[in-house]
N, C-alpha and C positions, 0 to 999 in steps of 0.2 A: 503493501500499499502505501508506505514511505517512497520507493523508488517510481511508482505511479503517479504521484503529487509531483517528485522533483522532475521528470518528465513533462507533466502537464505545464509545469510552471515556465520552462524552457522559452524565450522569447524568439520563434521564429515562424516565417511566413504560414501560413492556414495549409498549404498544400503540402509544405515539407512537413508541418506538424502531424497530417493526417499519415504520411510515410512513416515517420518515427512511430505514431500508435500502432500500424500494422505489425513493424517489427518489435516493438515492446508485448504486442498480444502472440507472436510467434515464439519469442526467446523465454517468456514466461513459463511455457510448457517444459522446458529445461532448467530452469532456475537461474538464466542467465541475463535475465532483463536488466541487471544490475547496470551491467555496462552503460547501458542509455543514460544514466544518470550521471555520467563523467562529461559533464558540459564542455569544461575546457577543452576537450579533444573534437568538438562540432568545428568545421571550417567551412567557410560558404564554397561552393562550387565556382561561383563567378569570380572569385580571386585566384583563378589558378597560376600557379606559379612552377608548374611542371607540365614536360610535356606529357600529350596523351599517345604515348606510342602503340600501335594496333598490333593485336596477336601477329598478324603477316609481316610486320617490321621484325619484331623480335624476332620471329623464325628466320627469314631470310637473311638477318644480319646476324644471326647465331648470338642473341646476346646474353640468353641463359641456358640455352643447350645447343649444341654443334648440330649440324644435319642428319648425323644418325643418331641424336637423342643423348649423347654423354654430355658430362658436365667438361671434361677436358677438351679445348677447342673452342671453347665459347669466350664472348669477353666477361661473363661473370667469373670465369676460371682465371682468367688474365688477373684482372682489378680485385677479384676478391681471395686468391689464393693467401694471401698474407694475413687474413684478418685470423685474431686470435679467440675468439669468443663466438659462439651461436646468434648470439644477440647482435654481433659488428657485423658477421656473414650475413645475417638476414637484412640490415640497413644497407651494405653494399648492393647486396641483391634489389632492392628498392631504389636506389640511386642509378642504377644501371639501366633500370626499366621506367624509371622517371626522371629524365635530364631535366635541369633546373629553365626556365624560361626568362628569369630576371639575373641582369648584369651584375646588380650588386649581390644577388645571393651567389651566384659563380663567382666572383670574386673572391668575395668571403673564403668561400672554401679553397679558393687557390693559396689564399695567403697564408691559410692554417698549413696546407698540404707543403707550400715552400718552405713555412719555416721548419715544420718537421722533418723536413728532406733537408736542409743546410745544417740544421744544429744536430742531426744524426751524422752527418759527415764531419763536421768538427769535433765532435766528440766532447772532451770534460767542460765544466765549469758548467754554468747554467743550461748549455745544450745537452750536456751529459745527462742533467737529470730530467730534462725533458725525453731524450732519446731512451731512458729506460722505462719510460711507460708501457711499451708493448710488452716487456717483462712481467712488469707489474701485473698489468690487465690480466696475463695468464696465470701469474701466481695465485690472483686475488680471486680469480673466478674459478682455477682449477679443473677446466673441462664441463663444468656444468650448466645448466641454462637458467640463470636466474631471472630473466626476462620472462619465461614461460610457469617456473616457480613463482614470481610473485604473480602472475595472471590466476593460477591457480589458488594462492591465497585468497584475490579479491574474488573468486566465486565460490570459494569455500569448499575445495576439494583438496587442497594441499596436505600433504602428508608432514609429519613433524620432520622428518630428513631433508623435504623440499623445502619447509618453511626455514630452518636451520640455515641450509647452502644458500637458500637465496640472498637471506638477510647477513649472513657472515661477507659473501662475495660484496656486497654493496659496502658495507661498513669495512671490511679490509681494505679495498682499493680507496675507498672516502680517506681512510688513513695515511694511504701510501702517498697520495697527490697532497695530503695536507703536511705532509713532512716533506715533500719534494719542494713544496712553497715555502716552509719557513726555513729551510736551507738556502734555497732561492735569494730570498730577502735578507739572508744574513748575510751572503755571501756579498751582499751590497752596502754591507756595514752597520746593518741593524741587526742584532739579536732576537729574532722574533720565535716566539714558542710556537710550537705547531698547533697547540689550540688555539692561539688566534689567529690564524695565517690563513684569515677568509676575505681579507680586505681587498679592495683591486688593487691596491699598492705591491702587496705580494704575489698575486695572481700576475701583475704585470712584470716582477721580476723573473717569473719562470717561462711566458709566454706573449707577445708583442700583438698576434693577430686576436682580433675581436672574437671570431668563432671559436678559435682554442681556447680564450679565456673565459667565454661562457661556458664550453663544455669543463673545463676545469673547476670553474667555480660550484656549476650543479652538482658534479660528481662529488665533490668534497664539500659540501654543505654542512655546518656544525649539527644543524636539526636532523640531519640525514642520520651523521653518525649516534646522536641522541637517540633518535628512535630505534635505531637498530638494536642498541644497548638495551633500551626498555624492553623492547619485546624479546628479545632472548634472554633475559632476566629471568623470564615466566617461564621458560620451556626447559628440560632437561636437555641440555647440549649435549653432552657425552653420551648419553643412550641414543641421542637421535642421530648422532656424528656416526655412530659405529652401525646405524639401521637397526636397534634394539628396541627402539621406541614406539609405539603404537599412540592411536590418538587418545587409549585407556591411560597410558602412561606416561604420555608428553610433558603434561605440565607441572610444575613443583608444586607444592602445597601454597596455598595463599586464601586463608580463611577469609579475608576480607574482600577479594574478588571472585570466589568460586565457592561459598559458606556449605550449600548442599553437597559440592563434592568432597570439602572437607569430613562432612558428616559421614558419608559413605565409606570413607576413608576409616573414619573413628568405629564405625561398627563391625569393618572386617577385622579391626584389631580387636575389639571385643570378642567375635566370635571366635577367633584364632586362640586367644588367652583362655577362654572357656574350654575350648578341646585340650590345649594342655594341662588345666585344672582338671581334669578328668583322669590324668594320669594315674594320681596318687590311689583313687577311688578304686578303678580299675583293678590296680594291682592288689588292695586289700580284697577286692571280690574274688580274685585266682588265690589267695591265701587261704579265706573260708571256705573256697569248695573245694580246693585241694585237700584240706583237712578231714573232711567228710570221704575222701576216697582214701582206698587202702594205700597207703605209702605215707597219709600224711602232708600230701602238697612238697616234700621235701625237692622236688623238680623245680622249684623257685628260685633255688640258690643257685641255677644257671641263669637265672634272669636277676640279677641285682637292682635294675630300674627298667621301668617299662620306656618306651620311645615308639613315635609313630615311623612309620616307613612309607614311601610313596614306590610301588610298582607297577609299570605299564599304564601310568596316567591315573592311576586309582591311588586316591590320598589315603592318609590316617589309618593305615592297617596296624594291626598289632599283631607283630611277629614272636612267634614262640618256638622252642624246641619240640621237635614232633614226638619226642617222649614225654611230655610234659603230660600229666594225670591232672583231671579236675578242671578241666574248662569249662565255664557255663554252658549248659545247653543251647542258650540263645544268643551266642555268639555265633555268628555268621561265620561259615569257613569259607574264606575268598580264592585262596590258592594256597598251592605247594611247592616246596623247592627241595627233590630229594637229596641232590648233591649237596645244600648247606642243610639238609635234615630239619627245615622249618615249616612251619603251617602259617597263615598268616588269617588272621581273623578281623572282624568288623563287629564289636561290640554295640548295641542298641542303642546305646547312650551315644556313641561315636557317629553313627548315622545321622541321629537327629540333630546333632549339634553340627557335622560336616554339611548336612542341607540346609541348614541356618548361616552356614558359612557362603555357601552358593548363593543362596538367596541374597546375600550382601555384596558378595562379587556381583553378582548381575546387575543390581540397582547401581553398584561402584561404576561398571563398563556403560551403563545408560547413562549416568549422571557425567562420566567422563566425556564421552561422546558429545554430548549436547556442551558441556563446558570447553570442549576443544572448538565445535561451531561456531560457540559465542567470542571465543576468543580471535577467530580467524575474521567474524564479523563485526566484532564491535572496537576491536583493539588493532588487529593488524590491518584489516582491509579497509580501515578510516584514513589509514597512512598511504593508502595504493599511490595516490597522484605524487605524493614527494618520492615516493621510492622509485616510479616509476620515471619520474623525471632524472633520478640518478643513474638509473640503469641507460636509459636513452642517451644520457651523456657519455655514460662508459661506452656504449655503443659506438656512437656519433666520434668517439677517440679513435677504436679501434680501427673505424673505416677510415678515418684520415690517415691513422698511420701505415694500413694497407696500400691506400694512394701514393702516401710519401716511400714507403720501399719498393713500389713499384717505378716509380722516379728514379729513385736512388740505383736501384740494381739493374738498370735495362741502360745500355749505352743509346745516345741520341735521343733521349726524352727531353721536350723541352717544354716551357710554360706556354700556354696558348695567350695570344693576346684580343681581348675584345675591344672592339670599336664601341663609340658613344651609341646610346640609343637611338639618337636623330641620326646618326648615320645611314645612307643606303645601304641596304642589305648586300653583302661582300663575304667571298670566301676566298683567303689566299694560303696554299698551302706549299712550303717548300720542301721539296725532297721528302715527301711523305712517305711513310713505310706503312703495310698492312699490320696492325698490331697482333694479331693471332698469329698470323705465317712468321712474321718476326722473330716472336719468342719461340717458333717452332722450329727455327731452322737449324739443321746438323751444325755441330761444331766446323769451323771453318769456312762456312757459306754464309752468304750474307743476302738479303732481300735487296731488289733494286729498287730504289727510292723513285717515286714520282711526283711531279708538281702539279697544281691546281690552282686555276685564278679564276674566279667568277665573280660578277659585279650589277648590279641593277643598272647602273647607270654605264655598263661596258659591256661583255661578254655576260651573258647570264645563262645561257644554254651554250650547253657543249655537248655537240655529237659524234659518239667515237665507232669507229669500225675497225674491223682488222679480223685475222683469220680464227678460228674456232682455236681456244686453248692459248690465244694469244697473250690473254692478262687483262682483256676488258672489264670482265667481271670482278676480279681481282682489284683493279684499280678504283672503280666504282663504289664497292663493299669498303675498302679503303678508307675512302673521302667521307662518305657516311659515319664510318665508325671513330674516326677521329673527330667529325662534330659531337657525336654522342660522349666521346670520352671527355672533350674539352667542355662541355655543357654539365657533366657530371662533376667537375672540378679537379678533372686528374691533368697531369703531365701528357704529353701525346708525342707519339714517335715521327719526328720531322725534325729539320734544320730550323723552321721558324712555322709559325703559324697564326695567322690573322684572320679576324672574323666578326661577324656580328652576332647578336644573339638571336639562332632561329626557334621560331614558335611552333616546330614540327619538323620532324624528318618522314619523307611518304617513297616508300619503295614497292616496287613490282618486279620481282626478279624471279627465275625458274618456272615450270610447267609442273601443275598438279590439277587433279580433278575432285568431284567430290560426289562417288556413284551414288552413295546412301542419298543425296539431297536430289539426285539427277541432275548434275551440274557437271558439263562435260568443260575439258581444260580451256576451251575458248570462252565460255560463260563465265566460270571463274576468272578470267585472266580480265575479261570486261568489266565485271562487278568489283575487281579491286582497282581497276583503272577509273572507273567512274566514282569511287570512293575517293581517290586522290584528286580529281578534277575539282571536287566539291569540296576538300576540306584543304587544298593546298592556298598559301596565302603569300605574298610579296616577301614574307619573312621566313618561307619554307624552304627545304631543301628536297627534290623531287628525283628521285632516282629510278628509271627504267629500262629495262633489260629486256632488249629484242621483244618488245611490243608488235603485236599481230602474227608470233610465229604460230599459231593456234589455228590459223586458218589458209585459205589460200594465199598464193605471192600477192596478187592483185589487189585484193583485200585487205589483206596485212599492210601493204603500201601505203592504202589510203588511210588505213587506221592510224598508222605510225606518224603518217604525214599530218592530220588534222591534228591529234592528240600534240604532237612538237608545237604547230603553230599556234594552239589555242595558250599551252604554256608560255612562249615568247612572245605573245603578243597581247593577251588577256591577262593571265596569271599574273605573269611577269617574275615567277619565282627562279629562285636558281636551281639549275636542271641539269642532271649528266643523263644523258640518250644513249644508248648501247642499241644498234641497228645493225643488221646485213642487208638491207634496203640502200644501195649507193645514193639512190635519185632523191630519198627524203635528204640527206646531210647535202645535195648539191641543189636541191630548189631552195630549202630553207634558209640556209645561209646566203644564197643570192639575195632573197627577198628580204632579210634582217642583216644584213652583214654587220650592221654594228654589236647586234646582240646573240647572234649566233655563229659558232665557230664548229668546224669539223677537226678532227683528230684521228689519228690512226695509232693501232699498237705497234710498235716497231721492236726491235730486238739489236740488243749490244752482244758481240760473242766477245770473251775476254779469255787471253790466256792467262796459264795459271804464273805468268811474272807480273800479271795484273795490266799488260799492254793489250789495249783494244787493237782486236784483229780484223773485226767488221761491223759494219753496222746498216740494215737496211735503210734505203730510202723510199718515199712514194711522193714524186713531186705533184701528184694532183690534189693532194690533201695535206692540209697543215700537219705539221708533227708539233713536238713540244717546244723545239727551237723557233720552228718557224711560224705557228702561228700567233698572233696576238692575243693573252690571257687563254690560249688553249694549253689543255694538259694531254698526257698519251702515257698509256701503262705500257711501260718495258718490259721485257721480260731477258734475263741473263742466261748465258749458256757458256761453260767453259770447255775449252777443249786442250789437248796437248800442247806444248811449246815446240 
């Protein structure tokens, strides 16, 4: 009810509130509707700050999975392979699939990555403290997934081990960051205690970029450490860490917070004491019964004192020698052990007292589960937003460190330069390389770099022709991937890269059908192309590979011609257009000589000593050197000297 009231109080447009109400009704069945009360997580869709990449783009550019479905060979594999935590890996995945569309946001990320990269290379001093963040993350999180643990805490499904692991990871990393901030501040001449190292001055000593300081402050907030310590003080941390604690045994005694739970603990203690108090009485009964038997109960000398034993989970058994005479007839014989020559009994008094103990235990289990649920709901979940902010900051630091490791560990990566927002859309890449292929090249081999230059007020469409397997698709994928990487906030594989912020990347590559939906290859191709033409703006990058291949040559030529002309004259977006129809390149470049240029895929044959042996030429179409603003994909081939 409280969650429903919180949702109803959200200040949202009526149509949006209806959608939230439907989601609330659905999630309520599973006990997950509380997530809708987290109103700070609501963001207006109209304030879009990220690219909305289509599934086709992510598949065709192999952003999350390679073409064969493997993780290796994807852009995510390249950019996220250095992440230390599960939450950091998930954030890299989100960043890769949602590149930024605001220059300020991109520059903030690039500033942070640049600082982490530079200080990691410099080593010692304040940079050394910052460069050890990656190790601190791994040490604190210990391979656990604290983000998911805290989500389970919020939904009331966390086990004691998950709660302790999540809170310990958040607290330990916060302390490590606070120590680093204190050392950095002390290095500037002021002895700063770690407990007070949360001011802007101390954080500025450790980092200069705004985003990095925000993450460091959020991850090491003093209130986060206090909250984690307070919650952990209520839990049996040792047993939870060892995996021995359950919901019934997780909470430490706390008569003020959980009085009914403490009452059941007292009932158990009373029942156990009652059982222990029975032992002298039972021994006396054995003595009295033995005196009536022939032999006078002398066998009791073998049992100087009675004690309970537990066998096969059966508790409170009285174990006696099998030679003992005079055992009361109403004692239930439970088991024997011929090798030990003993018999085990359950006297009726013990049966009654054990039943009372079992009832007390059942009440305790019920109260323990209720207390654990109350603890998660009222104590832990109430701090979820605060803890989630700390985890999100740690994930952000992990993602930035992964990007910095990529820039530092690969030769020839540069920081992209973004032009002002009011500048005409432009993309200039000098000697760029395909990021995936470049990383997967065998030792001793290098990827042949290619340049591209597109601008709205100049050549905004590049028509690329050339033989099959000549490098056309690699070149256009490379260009699109460099744009995606740059707007994720990453360094890129190029000699230099200058661009305006793109509002979208649209691709149509490869050939596929959808037989289940009755869609042929040609229909799929036309549907994708139609979506691109509808979505593309002046600030978009459009990549089309062999449009019209799914139909007859005449029809395909007409489709390619009309589409390219629309992109050049109407949409005016930056376009890379691969085709095997020479007439398309010839006619469009002749009609729009200022805004459309042609390029072809050439090759360079290089001897093992590095000297160029041969290079093909095509005088009819501009190559990378001859065409203003044009780019060409070049393949390299080695030969014996």
